[in-house]
C-alpha angles and dihedrals in degrees: 000000000000125000089250094053091045090052092048091049092049092048090053091048092050091048091050092049091049091051090048091052091050090051092049090050092052091054094047093044091049091061094041088054090050093050093046094047091244093144098159090055091046091052090050089062092063120091118237105273090016123144132221112194102211130168095338095315132099110226105200104166137050091246093049089054093048092046091050093050098043096082094051113126114269090207099055124103111206136170126193104200112202113200138169091024107182135176112234097182138354140177134158093288108029140037125188119198140170135194145160118263120205117191125208116181140174128176119175094173092248131080111286115257125177123339117348118221114262109223096168142280110313095208146334124217141158118254128201123205133186119191129189130201106240120179090339095311127104109232133176111259096176135007122180138159131212121232110282115283089200129018135179111248115257114261114267117246 
């Protein structure tokens, strides 16, 4: 291998790693935006014509996402913990990823103050994400979650 071909190979590897990092950041930031009630920012992470499969509905427009999130409790504290995020395939235009999502939630009915009680992980599921490069930006084309693999039992009456 010549120095020129090594340099070209390294440049391609660095570019691919940079794109992968941007894709990972979009996924992580999407859920941070959700947890922090930054719904406009969350919607900006979706590609035009993209789809977010959420709670049995397919949200396929910016307005559908904002309308679906508007009724969320203003008093809940929630964290979507994304772990084991891996890239399954990637090229210059698409990136497919998957991860586990753990959900921790507390809603006392009043604005959160201080530390919320931790009663356990509500559920764990796999999520699947496809991103596309649109006008130089990596955006989420499709986001969907499997049924929970683990779920906290419903409270007893």
